[in-house]
Every structure is written in C-alpha cells, then in structure tokens.
N, C-alpha and C positions, 0 to 999 in steps of 0.2 A: 488472391492478392498476397504479395509478399509483405511480411511485417518488417518494419524498419526500426532500428534501435539507435537513438541519439543519446549519447552519454552526457548527462547533466547532473553534476553533484554539487549542490549548493545548500547553504543553510537557509532555514525559514522559520517563521513563527507558526506553530500549529493553530489552525483556525478552530479546532475542536477543544483542545485543552489549554491553549495559550502559552505553552512552553517553547523556548528557543531550541530548535532542532539543529544540531551541528551537521556538517558534511559527513558523509559516510567514510570516505577516504580510500575505499578499495573498489567501489562500484558506484552506482547512482542511488541517491537517497530518494525513495519513493513515498514513504509514509513516516509518520511520527513513531519513534521507538517507545514513547511513553504511553500513548493511548491507542496506537496502531491505526489511527484514522489517516486517510489520504485525501487528496483533492482531485476531482475528475477534470484534469486539464489536458490529457494526452489522448489522441486517436491511436497513434503508434508510440511506444515508449520514448519519452523525451521530446516529442515534437511540439508540444504545447499548442496543438491545433484544435483541441476539443472546446466547444463553446459552452458546454453545460456549467462547468465550475462548481458542481454540487459536492457535498460531503460524501466521500467514499467510506462507508462504515464497515469495519471488519465483521463478517458474519459467520465465517467458518474457516477451517484449516484442512488442507490436504497434506499428506506426508509422502514425499517423493524420495526414493532411494538415492537418486542423483543430486537433487536440489535441496533436500531437507524439508523444512516446513514451508508451505505455500499458503499465504493468507488470501482468502477469498473476500472480496469487498462487494457491497451493493450500494449504488449511488442513491442517496436519499431524495435527490431531485428528479432524476430521470429513470431510475430503476436498473441501469446498466450493471452487469456483473463484470468485475475485473479481478485479475489474480496477480500476485507479486510474491517473490521469494522473501521470506523473513530475513532480516538483517541480524548480524551477530549480537548487536546491542539492544534488540527488541525486548520488551517486557515479557519475560518467559511466563510469568503468572497469568497474563492475559492470553497468551498463546495456549496454555493448558486449559483455561476456562473455555476458549473457543472450541478446543478439541473435544470437550465434554458435552457439547450440545450442537444440535443441528437446527438452523433457523429458516431453511428454505427447502 
C-alpha cells in the first residue's frame, strides 16, 4: 500500500507538557519541540484518520545521513511504533538523552 502525505502545519497545545506549540513553518509539525511527545492521530501522515488518539511517547532515536535525527515513538494506548524526522527547533538535550538509551 502506498503511503500518502497530507501537509498540515498547525499550532496546538501539547497534551503531555501543556505548552503552546507553534507552526513549524517549513514542513508539518508532528510533535512537541519541548517534550518531543506526539499524538496518535494519523494512519498516513496528516490524514487524521487514526481512531486511537493515544500519547506517542518518544522512546528512541535513529540517525539518518539524509534525514538527520529520526524520533521513534511508541503509543502508550495501543503500542504502535511510529517514526518522524526531528524538527530544527526540537529540544536537543532530549534527543541526546534518547540516543544514549534503548527502551525496546
């Protein structure tokens, strides 16, 4: 099945840390830059078709030569694993902490 990407760049209030998250401006905002948490709302990026709506907790980091840091998330509600490229304004201290440990 072909993955589809729907570009949605909107501000939101993070359900994990409560901070107001601004639009990214150069792509789609997928997660909170302050705590790195996301919300399980998409089946395909940006489609808002996922019914779970659980908290996507950042659990690990991959490093890609082309894409840079890739955050790996695990849904606290259904256990799904998702990945998303780190944004330029993400909390680098948290990214470094994730890269120093493996949780799955």
